[in-house]
All heavy atoms as a GROMACS GRO file, in nm:
protein
  463
    1MET      N    1   8.220 -10.623  -6.058
    1MET     CA    2   8.295 -10.746  -6.040
    1MET      C    3   8.336 -10.756  -5.893
    1MET      O    4   8.401 -10.667  -5.842
    1MET     CB    5   8.419 -10.741  -6.130
    1MET     CG    6   8.516 -10.850  -6.105
    1MET     SD    7   8.676 -10.840  -6.189
    1MET     CE    8   8.645 -10.759  -6.338
    2PRO      N    9   8.296 -10.859  -5.824
    2PRO     CA   10   8.330 -10.872  -5.682
    2PRO      C   11   8.473 -10.922  -5.661
    2PRO      O   12   8.530 -10.988  -5.748
    2PRO     CB   13   8.229 -10.976  -5.632
    2PRO     CG   14   8.194 -11.056  -5.751
    2PRO     CD   15   8.204 -10.962  -5.869
    3ALA      N   16   8.529 -10.890  -5.546
    3ALA     CA   17   8.662 -10.940  -5.510
    3ALA      C   18   8.655 -11.090  -5.488
    3ALA      O   19   8.554 -11.143  -5.441
    3ALA     CB   20   8.710 -10.870  -5.383
    4LYS      N   21   8.760 -11.160  -5.522
    4LYS     CA   22   8.763 -11.306  -5.507
    4LYS      C   23   8.826 -11.349  -5.374
    4LYS      O   24   8.819 -11.465  -5.338
    4LYS     CB   25   8.839 -11.368  -5.623
    4LYS     CG   26   8.772 -11.341  -5.757
    4LYS     CD   27   8.817 -11.441  -5.860
    4LYS     CE   28   8.762 -11.411  -5.996
    4LYS     NZ   29   8.621 -11.418  -6.012
    5SER      N   30   8.892 -11.257  -5.303
    5SER     CA   31   8.953 -11.291  -5.176
    5SER      C   32   8.953 -11.169  -5.084
    5SER      O   33   8.935 -11.055  -5.128
    5SER     CB   34   9.097 -11.338  -5.196
    5SER     OG   35   9.179 -11.230  -5.238
    6ALA      N   36   8.976 -11.195  -4.956
    6ALA     CA   37   8.982 -11.086  -4.859
    6ALA      C   38   9.102 -10.996  -4.887
    6ALA      O   39   9.092 -10.874  -4.872
    6ALA     CB   40   8.990 -11.144  -4.718
    7ALA      N   41   9.213 -11.053  -4.930
    7ALA     CA   42   9.333 -10.973  -4.960
    7ALA      C   43   9.307 -10.878  -5.076
    7ALA      O   44   9.349 -10.762  -5.073
    7ALA     CB   45   9.450 -11.065  -4.991
    8GLN      N   46   9.236 -10.926  -5.176
    8GLN     CA   47   9.202 -10.843  -5.292
    8GLN      C   48   9.110 -10.729  -5.249
    8GLN      O   49   9.125 -10.615  -5.293
    8GLN     CB   50   9.135 -10.930  -5.398
    8GLN     CG   51   9.126 -10.871  -5.534
    8GLN     CD   52   9.066 -10.968  -5.634
    8GLN    OE1   53   8.962 -11.031  -5.604
    8GLN    NE2   54   9.127 -10.980  -5.748
    9GLN      N   55   9.019 -10.758  -5.159
    9GLN     CA   56   8.926 -10.657  -5.109
    9GLN      C   57   9.001 -10.550  -5.029
    9GLN      O   58   8.975 -10.431  -5.044
    9GLN     CB   59   8.821 -10.724  -5.022
    9GLN     CG   60   8.716 -10.627  -4.973
    9GLN     CD   61   8.619 -10.692  -4.876
    9GLN    OE1   62   8.650 -10.794  -4.818
    9GLN    NE2   63   8.504 -10.633  -4.860
   10LYS      N   64   9.096 -10.592  -4.947
   10LYS     CA   65   9.173 -10.498  -4.867
   10LYS      C   66   9.258 -10.408  -4.957
   10LYS      O   67   9.270 -10.287  -4.933
   10LYS     CB   68   9.263 -10.573  -4.769
   10LYS     CG   69   9.187 -10.642  -4.658
   10LYS     CD   70   9.282 -10.725  -4.574
   10LYS     CE   71   9.206 -10.819  -4.483
   10LYS     NZ   72   9.298 -10.909  -4.411
   11ALA      N   73   9.320 -10.466  -5.060
   11ALA     CA   74   9.401 -10.388  -5.153
   11ALA      C   75   9.315 -10.285  -5.226
   11ALA      O   76   9.356 -10.170  -5.245
   11ALA     CB   77   9.470 -10.480  -5.254
   12ALA      N   78   9.195 -10.323  -5.265
   12ALA     CA   79   9.104 -10.232  -5.333
   12ALA      C   80   9.063 -10.118  -5.239
   12ALA      O   81   9.054 -10.003  -5.281
   12ALA     CB   82   8.980 -10.305  -5.382
   13GLY      N   83   9.042 -10.148  -5.113
   13GLY     CA   84   9.007 -10.046  -5.015
   13GLY      C   85   9.120  -9.945  -4.996
   13GLY      O   86   9.096  -9.824  -4.989
   14ALA      N   87   9.242  -9.992  -4.991
   14ALA     CA   88   9.357  -9.903  -4.978
   14ALA      C   89   9.373  -9.816  -5.103
   14ALA      O   90   9.399  -9.696  -5.093
   14ALA     CB   91   9.484  -9.985  -4.955
   15ALA      N   92   9.355  -9.876  -5.220
   15ALA     CA   93   9.365  -9.803  -5.346
   15ALA      C   94   9.255  -9.698  -5.356
   15ALA      O   95   9.278  -9.585  -5.400
   15ALA     CB   96   9.358  -9.899  -5.464
   16LEU      N   97   9.135  -9.733  -5.313
   16LEU     CA   98   9.023  -9.640  -5.316
   16LEU      C   99   9.049  -9.521  -5.224
   16LEU      O  100   9.023  -9.406  -5.260
   16LEU     CB  101   8.894  -9.712  -5.275
   16LEU     CG  102   8.767  -9.629  -5.275
   16LEU    CD1  103   8.736  -9.573  -5.412
   16LEU    CD2  104   8.650  -9.715  -5.226
   17SER      N  105   9.103  -9.547  -5.108
   17SER     CA  106   9.136  -9.442  -5.013
   17SER      C  107   9.238  -9.344  -5.073
   17SER      O  108   9.225  -9.223  -5.059
   17SER     CB  109   9.191  -9.503  -4.884
   17SER     OG  110   9.230  -9.404  -4.794
   18ALA      N  111   9.338  -9.397  -5.142
   18ALA     CA  112   9.439  -9.312  -5.204
   18ALA      C  113   9.381  -9.234  -5.322
   18ALA      O  114   9.412  -9.116  -5.341
   18ALA     CB  115   9.557  -9.396  -5.251
   19LYS      N  116   9.295  -9.298  -5.399
   19LYS     CA  117   9.234  -9.231  -5.514
   19LYS      C  118   9.147  -9.114  -5.469
   19LYS      O  119   9.140  -9.012  -5.535
   19LYS     CB  120   9.153  -9.330  -5.597
   19LYS     CG  121   9.111  -9.273  -5.733
   19LYS     CD  122   9.065  -9.381  -5.828
   19LYS     CE  123   9.173  -9.444  -5.904
   19LYS     NZ  124   9.195  -9.407  -6.039
   20ARG      N  125   9.082  -9.129  -5.355
   20ARG     CA  126   8.997  -9.022  -5.302
   20ARG      C  127   9.078  -8.915  -5.229
   20ARG      O  128   9.025  -8.812  -5.191
   20ARG     CB  129   8.894  -9.082  -5.206
   20ARG     CG  130   8.790  -9.163  -5.276
   20ARG     CD  131   8.690  -9.220  -5.178
   20ARG     NE  132   8.581  -9.285  -5.248
   20ARG     CZ  133   8.492  -9.363  -5.190
   20ARG    NH1  134   8.499  -9.387  -5.061
   20ARG    NH2  135   8.395  -9.419  -5.260
   21GLY      N  136   9.207  -8.940  -5.204
   21GLY     CA  137   9.292  -8.842  -5.138
   21GLY      C  138   9.297  -8.855  -4.988
   21GLY      O  139   9.354  -8.770  -4.919
   22ASP      N  140   9.237  -8.961  -4.933
   22ASP     CA  141   9.236  -8.982  -4.788
   22ASP      C  142   9.368  -9.037  -4.737
   22ASP      O  143   9.404  -9.018  -4.620
   22ASP     CB  144   9.123  -9.077  -4.747
   22ASP     CG  145   8.986  -9.021  -4.783
   22ASP    OD1  146   8.971  -8.898  -4.788
   22ASP    OD2  147   8.894  -9.101  -4.806
   23THR      N  148   9.440  -9.109  -4.822
   23THR     CA  149   9.567  -9.171  -4.789
   23THR      C  150   9.671  -9.126  -4.892
   23THR      O  151   9.639  -9.119  -5.010
   23THR     CB  152   9.555  -9.325  -4.795
   23THR    OG1  153   9.452  -9.367  -4.707
   23THR    CG2  154   9.684  -9.394  -4.756
   24PRO      N  155   9.794  -9.095  -4.850
   24PRO     CA  156   9.896  -9.056  -4.948
   24PRO      C  157   9.929  -9.172  -5.043
   24PRO      O  158   9.939  -9.287  -5.000
   24PRO     CB  159  10.018  -9.022  -4.863
   24PRO     CG  160   9.973  -9.019  -4.722
   24PRO     CD  161   9.842  -9.089  -4.712
   25LYS      N  162   9.944  -9.141  -5.171
   25LYS     CA  163   9.976  -9.244  -5.271
   25LYS      C  164  10.109  -9.311  -5.242
   25LYS      O  165  10.131  -9.426  -5.276
   25LYS     CB  166   9.977  -9.183  -5.411
   25LYS     CG  167   9.841  -9.137  -5.456
   25LYS     CD  168   9.846  -9.072  -5.592
   25LYS     CE  169   9.707  -9.019  -5.628
   25LYS     NZ  170   9.708  -8.950  -5.756
   26SER      N  171  10.199  -9.240  -5.174
   26SER     CA  172  10.330  -9.295  -5.142
   26SER      C  173  10.322  -9.410  -5.042
   26SER      O  174  10.416  -9.489  -5.030
   26SER     CB  175  10.421  -9.185  -5.086
   26SER     OG  176  10.365  -9.131  -4.968
   27LYS      N  177  10.210  -9.422  -4.970
   27LYS     CA  178  10.192  -9.531  -4.872
   27LYS      C  179  10.154  -9.663  -4.939
   27LYS      O  180  10.161  -9.768  -4.878
   27LYS     CB  181  10.083  -9.494  -4.771
   27LYS     CG  182  10.117  -9.378  -4.683
   27LYS     CD  183  10.189  -9.424  -4.561
   27LYS     CE  184  10.209  -9.305  -4.468
   27LYS     NZ  185  10.288  -9.341  -4.354
   28LEU      N  186  10.109  -9.657  -5.066
   28LEU     CA  187  10.066  -9.778  -5.135
   28LEU      C  188  10.184  -9.858  -5.185
   28LEU      O  189  10.288  -9.803  -5.220
   28LEU     CB  190   9.977  -9.742  -5.255
   28LEU     CG  191   9.846  -9.672  -5.225
   28LEU    CD1  192   9.773  -9.646  -5.355
   28LEU    CD2  193   9.760  -9.753  -5.132
   29LYS      N  194  10.166  -9.991  -5.190
   29LYS     CA  195  10.267 -10.078  -5.249
   29LYS      C  196  10.199 -10.202  -5.304
   29LYS      O  197  10.086 -10.234  -5.267
   29LYS     CB  198  10.375 -10.114  -5.148
   29LYS     CG  199  10.324 -10.177  -5.021
   29LYS     CD  200  10.436 -10.195  -4.921
   29LYS     CE  201  10.379 -10.242  -4.788
   29LYS     NZ  202  10.480 -10.250  -4.685
   30GLY      N  203  10.265 -10.268  -5.392
   30GLY     CA  204  10.214 -10.394  -5.447
   30GLY      C  205  10.084 -10.379  -5.524
   30GLY      O  206  10.067 -10.289  -5.606
   31ALA      N  207   9.990 -10.468  -5.495
   31ALA     CA  208   9.864 -10.475  -5.568
   31ALA      C  209   9.781 -10.348  -5.554
   31ALA      O  210   9.721 -10.303  -5.652
   31ALA     CB  211   9.782 -10.595  -5.520
   32SER      N  212   9.780 -10.289  -5.436
   32SER     CA  213   9.698 -10.169  -5.418
   32SER      C  214   9.750 -10.053  -5.503
   32SER      O  215   9.671  -9.975  -5.556
   32SER     CB  216   9.692 -10.128  -5.271
   32SER     OG  217   9.820 -10.105  -5.218
   33LYS      N  218   9.881 -10.044  -5.522
   33LYS     CA  219   9.938  -9.938  -5.605
   33LYS      C  220   9.898  -9.956  -5.751
   33LYS      O  221   9.856  -9.861  -5.816
   33LYS     CB  222  10.090  -9.938  -5.591
   33LYS     CG  223  10.157  -9.822  -5.659
   33LYS     CD  224  10.305  -9.820  -5.629
   33LYS     CE  225  10.369  -9.694  -5.682
   33LYS     NZ  226  10.511  -9.688  -5.647
   34SER      N  227   9.908 -10.078  -5.801
   34SER     CA  228   9.871 -10.101  -5.941
   34SER      C  229   9.720 -10.090  -5.961
   34SER      O  230   9.675 -10.042  -6.066
   34SER     CB  231   9.922 -10.236  -5.990
   34SER     OG  232   9.863 -10.341  -5.918
   35MET      N  233   9.641 -10.129  -5.862
   35MET     CA  234   9.496 -10.114  -5.872
   35MET      C  235   9.456  -9.967  -5.877
   35MET      O  236   9.369  -9.928  -5.954
   35MET     CB  237   9.426 -10.180  -5.751
   35MET     CG  238   9.428 -10.330  -5.751
   35MET     SD  239   9.362 -10.393  -5.596
   35MET     CE  240   9.207 -10.459  -5.655
   36MET      N  241   9.521  -9.885  -5.796
   36MET     CA  242   9.490  -9.743  -5.793
   36MET      C  243   9.516  -9.678  -5.928
   36MET      O  244   9.440  -9.595  -5.975
   36MET     CB  245   9.573  -9.674  -5.684
   36MET     CG  246   9.522  -9.539  -5.640
   36MET     SD  247   9.577  -9.396  -5.734
   36MET     CE  248   9.752  -9.409  -5.731
   37GLU      N  249   9.623  -9.721  -5.995
   37GLU     CA  250   9.661  -9.662  -6.123
   37GLU      C  251   9.575  -9.713  -6.238
   37GLU      O  252   9.551  -9.640  -6.333
   37GLU     CB  253   9.808  -9.691  -6.151
   37GLU     CG  254   9.902  -9.622  -6.053
   37GLU     CD  255  10.044  -9.671  -6.062
   37GLU    OE1  256  10.072  -9.769  -6.134
   37GLU    OE2  257  10.131  -9.610  -5.996
   38SER      N  258   9.528  -9.836  -6.230
   38SER     CA  259   9.462  -9.896  -6.346
   38SER      C  260   9.310  -9.904  -6.338
   38SER      O  261   9.246  -9.932  -6.439
   38SER     CB  262   9.518 -10.037  -6.369
   38SER     OG  263   9.483 -10.122  -6.262
   39MET      N  264   9.252  -9.880  -6.221
   39MET     CA  265   9.107  -9.896  -6.205
   39MET      C  266   9.040  -9.762  -6.176
   39MET      O  267   9.101  -9.673  -6.117
   39MET     CB  268   9.077  -9.995  -6.093
   39MET     CG  269   9.128 -10.135  -6.120
   39MET     SD  270   9.105 -10.246  -5.981
   39MET     CE  271   8.931 -10.281  -5.996
   40THR      N  272   8.913  -9.753  -6.214
   40THR     CA  273   8.835  -9.634  -6.183
   40THR      C  274   8.788  -9.640  -6.038
   40THR      O  275   8.789  -9.746  -5.974
   40THR     CB  276   8.712  -9.622  -6.274
   40THR    OG1  277   8.622  -9.730  -6.245
   40THR    CG2  278   8.749  -9.623  -6.421
   41GLU      N  279   8.741  -9.527  -5.988
   41GLU     CA  280   8.690  -9.522  -5.851
   41GLU      C  281   8.570  -9.615  -5.835
   41GLU      O  282   8.556  -9.684  -5.735
   41GLU     CB  283   8.652  -9.379  -5.815
   41GLU     CG  284   8.620  -9.360  -5.670
   41GLU     CD  285   8.602  -9.215  -5.628
   41GLU    OE1  286   8.663  -9.126  -5.689
   41GLU    OE2  287   8.525  -9.193  -5.533
   42LYS      N  288   8.485  -9.620  -5.935
   42LYS     CA  289   8.366  -9.707  -5.931
   42LYS      C  290   8.407  -9.854  -5.923
   42LYS      O  291   8.350  -9.930  -5.845
   42LYS     CB  292   8.280  -9.682  -6.055
   42LYS     CG  293   8.158  -9.771  -6.063
   42LYS     CD  294   8.033  -9.691  -6.086
   42LYS     CE  295   7.912  -9.777  -6.105
   42LYS     NZ  296   7.857  -9.831  -5.986
   43GLN      N  297   8.506  -9.895  -6.004
   43GLN     CA  298   8.553 -10.034  -6.000
   43GLN      C  299   8.610 -10.067  -5.863
   43GLN      O  300   8.586 -10.176  -5.808
   43GLN     CB  301   8.658 -10.057  -6.108
   43GLN     CG  302   8.604 -10.055  -6.248
   43GLN     CD  303   8.714 -10.059  -6.352
   43GLN    OE1  304   8.818  -9.993  -6.337
   43GLN    NE2  305   8.693 -10.138  -6.457
   44LEU      N  306   8.688  -9.976  -5.807
   44LEU     CA  307   8.747  -9.998  -5.675
   44LEU      C  308   8.640 -10.009  -5.569
   44LEU      O  309   8.650 -10.092  -5.478
   44LEU     CB  310   8.846  -9.887  -5.641
   44LEU     CG  311   8.976  -9.888  -5.722
   44LEU    CD1  312   9.053  -9.759  -5.699
   44LEU    CD2  313   9.060 -10.009  -5.688
   45GLU      N  314   8.535  -9.928  -5.579
   45GLU     CA  315   8.424  -9.937  -5.484
   45GLU      C  316   8.358 -10.074  -5.489
   45GLU      O  317   8.326 -10.131  -5.385
   45GLU     CB  318   8.319  -9.830  -5.515
   45GLU     CG  319   8.354  -9.694  -5.465
   45GLU     CD  320   8.246  -9.590  -5.494
   45GLU    OE1  321   8.135  -9.628  -5.537
   45GLU    OE2  322   8.275  -9.472  -5.475
   46GLU      N  323   8.338 -10.127  -5.610
   46GLU     CA  324   8.276 -10.259  -5.623
   46GLU      C  325   8.362 -10.367  -5.557
   46GLU      O  326   8.310 -10.456  -5.491
   46GLU     CB  327   8.255 -10.291  -5.771
   46GLU     CG  328   8.145 -10.209  -5.834
   46GLU     CD  329   8.130 -10.233  -5.984
   46GLU    OE1  330   8.193 -10.326  -6.037
   46GLU    OE2  331   8.056 -10.156  -6.047
   47PHE      N  332   8.494 -10.359  -5.575
   47PHE     CA  333   8.583 -10.457  -5.513
   47PHE      C  334   8.583 -10.441  -5.362
   47PHE      O  335   8.574 -10.539  -5.288
   47PHE     CB  336   8.727 -10.438  -5.565
   47PHE     CG  337   8.763 -10.528  -5.677
   47PHE    CD1  338   8.712 -10.509  -5.804
   47PHE    CD2  339   8.852 -10.633  -5.658
   47PHE    CE1  340   8.747 -10.591  -5.909
   47PHE    CE2  341   8.888 -10.716  -5.762
   47PHE     CZ  342   8.835 -10.695  -5.887
   48ALA      N  343   8.594 -10.318  -5.314
   48ALA     CA  344   8.607 -10.293  -5.171
   48ALA      C  345   8.479 -10.324  -5.094
   48ALA      O  346   8.484 -10.361  -4.977
   48ALA     CB  347   8.648 -10.148  -5.147
   49HIS      N  348   8.363 -10.312  -5.157
   49HIS     CA  349   8.236 -10.334  -5.088
   49HIS      C  350   8.181 -10.476  -5.102
   49HIS      O  351   8.067 -10.502  -5.067
   49HIS     CB  352   8.131 -10.232  -5.135
   49HIS     CG  353   8.163 -10.094  -5.090
   49HIS    ND1  354   8.178  -9.990  -5.176
   49HIS    CD2  355   8.185 -10.044  -4.966
   49HIS    CE1  356   8.208  -9.881  -5.108
   49HIS    NE2  357   8.213  -9.911  -4.980
   50THR      N  358   8.261 -10.567  -5.150
   50THR     CA  359   8.222 -10.707  -5.160
   50THR      C  360   8.206 -10.766  -5.020
   50THR      O  361   8.284 -10.734  -4.931
   50THR     CB  362   8.331 -10.788  -5.235
   50THR    OG1  363   8.350 -10.729  -5.363
   50THR    CG2  364   8.293 -10.933  -5.252
   51LYS      N  365   8.106 -10.849  -5.000
   51LYS     CA  366   8.089 -10.917  -4.871
   51LYS      C  367   8.209 -11.008  -4.847
   51LYS      O  368   8.255 -11.078  -4.938
   51LYS     CB  369   7.962 -11.001  -4.871
   51LYS     CG  370   7.836 -10.920  -4.891
   51LYS     CD  371   7.796 -10.850  -4.765
   51LYS     CE  372   7.664 -10.781  -4.784
   51LYS     NZ  373   7.650 -10.661  -4.710
   52ARG      N  374   8.260 -11.008  -4.727
   52ARG     CA  375   8.379 -11.086  -4.696
   52ARG      C  376   8.347 -11.229  -4.651
   52ARG      O  377   8.433 -11.317  -4.656
   52ARG     CB  378   8.456 -11.016  -4.585
   52ARG     CG  379   8.605 -11.029  -4.603
   52ARG     CD  380   8.678 -10.958  -4.494
   52ARG     NE  381   8.710 -10.824  -4.536
   52ARG     CZ  382   8.790 -10.744  -4.470
   52ARG    NH1  383   8.843 -10.783  -4.357
   52ARG    NH2  384   8.814 -10.623  -4.514
   53LYS      N  385   8.225 -11.253  -4.609
   53LYS     CA  386   8.188 -11.385  -4.557
   53LYS      C  387   8.208 -11.492  -4.666
   53LYS      O  388   8.159 -11.480  -4.777
   53LYS     CB  389   8.042 -11.384  -4.513
   53LYS     CG  390   8.000 -11.510  -4.443
   53LYS     CD  391   7.860 -11.499  -4.388
   53LYS     CE  392   7.825 -11.625  -4.313
   53LYS     NZ  393   7.694 -11.618  -4.253
   54GLY      N  394   8.282 -11.597  -4.631
   54GLY     CA  395   8.304 -11.708  -4.722
   54GLY      C  396   8.420 -11.687  -4.818
   54GLY      O  397   8.450 -11.775  -4.898
   55LYS      N  398   8.487 -11.573  -4.813
   55LYS     CA  399   8.601 -11.546  -4.902
   55LYS      C  400   8.728 -11.600  -4.839
   55LYS      O  401   8.752 -11.583  -4.720
   55LYS     CB  402   8.619 -11.396  -4.924
   55LYS     CG  403   8.503 -11.328  -4.990
   55LYS     CD  404   8.515 -11.335  -5.140
   55LYS     CE  405   8.406 -11.254  -5.205
   55LYS     NZ  406   8.331 -11.327  -5.300
   56PRO      N  407   8.814 -11.663  -4.918
   56PRO     CA  408   8.944 -11.704  -4.865
   56PRO      C  409   9.032 -11.581  -4.844
   56PRO      O  410   9.007 -11.476  -4.903
   56PRO     CB  411   9.000 -11.793  -4.977
   56PRO     CG  412   8.935 -11.742  -5.101
   56PRO     CD  413   8.797 -11.697  -5.059
   57GLU      N  414   9.134 -11.594  -4.759
   57GLU     CA  415   9.224 -11.481  -4.737
   57GLU      C  416   9.298 -11.445  -4.867
   57GLU      O  417   9.313 -11.330  -4.901
   57GLU     CB  418   9.325 -11.514  -4.626
   57GLU     CG  419   9.421 -11.401  -4.595
   57GLU     CD  420   9.355 -11.271  -4.550
   57GLU    OE1  421   9.249 -11.273  -4.486
   57GLU    OE2  422   9.411 -11.164  -4.581
   58HIS      N  423   9.342 -11.547  -4.940
   58HIS     CA  424   9.410 -11.526  -5.068
   58HIS      C  425   9.345 -11.615  -5.173
   58HIS      O  426   9.311 -11.731  -5.146
   58HIS     CB  427   9.559 -11.561  -5.057
   58HIS     CG  428   9.633 -11.470  -4.966
   58HIS    ND1  429   9.675 -11.345  -5.003
   58HIS    CD2  430   9.669 -11.483  -4.835
   58HIS    CE1  431   9.737 -11.286  -4.901
   58HIS    NE2  432   9.734 -11.368  -4.797
   59ALA      N  433   9.331 -11.561  -5.293
   59ALA     CA  434   9.272 -11.639  -5.403
   59ALA      C  435   9.377 -11.738  -5.454
   59ALA      O  436   9.497 -11.709  -5.456
   59ALA     CB  437   9.230 -11.546  -5.516
   60SER      N  438   9.332 -11.854  -5.496
   60SER     CA  439   9.425 -11.952  -5.550
   60SER      C  440   9.467 -11.911  -5.690
   60SER      O  441   9.389 -11.854  -5.767
   60SER     CB  442   9.360 -12.091  -5.555
   60SER     OG  443   9.246 -12.085  -5.638
   61LYS      N  444   9.594 -11.936  -5.724
   61LYS     CA  445   9.645 -11.901  -5.856
   61LYS      C  446   9.608 -12.010  -5.954
   61LYS      O  447   9.618 -12.128  -5.926
   61LYS     CB  448   9.796 -11.884  -5.852
   61LYS     CG  449   9.838 -11.766  -5.767
   61LYS     CD  450   9.985 -11.750  -5.765
   61LYS     CE  451  10.024 -11.633  -5.676
   61LYS     NZ  452  10.167 -11.616  -5.668
   62ARG      N  453   9.563 -11.969  -6.071
   62ARG     CA  454   9.524 -12.067  -6.172
   62ARG      C  455   9.597 -12.042  -6.299
   62ARG      O  456   9.625 -11.943  -6.344
   62ARG     CB  457   9.376 -12.061  -6.199
   62ARG     CG  458   9.300 -12.107  -6.079
   62ARG     CD  459   9.153 -12.108  -6.106
   62ARG     NE  460   9.084 -12.131  -5.982
   62ARG     CZ  461   8.976 -12.203  -5.974
   62ARG    NH1  462   8.922 -12.255  -6.079
   62ARG    NH2  463   8.918 -12.220  -5.859
   0.00000   0.00000   0.00000
């Protein structure tokens, strides 16, 4: 599942870094913290590796 916005992609990247142990979990907050707890490493990789071209900074709420 690809990220729908650049912000979502950045949060997934931060969560992935913490899940791999590269970043302390205490540094996470907001969406990246909940993503790290609820998603697998594979899911986070899919979100973080989405192409950014054409993505809005923030997804619209529906």
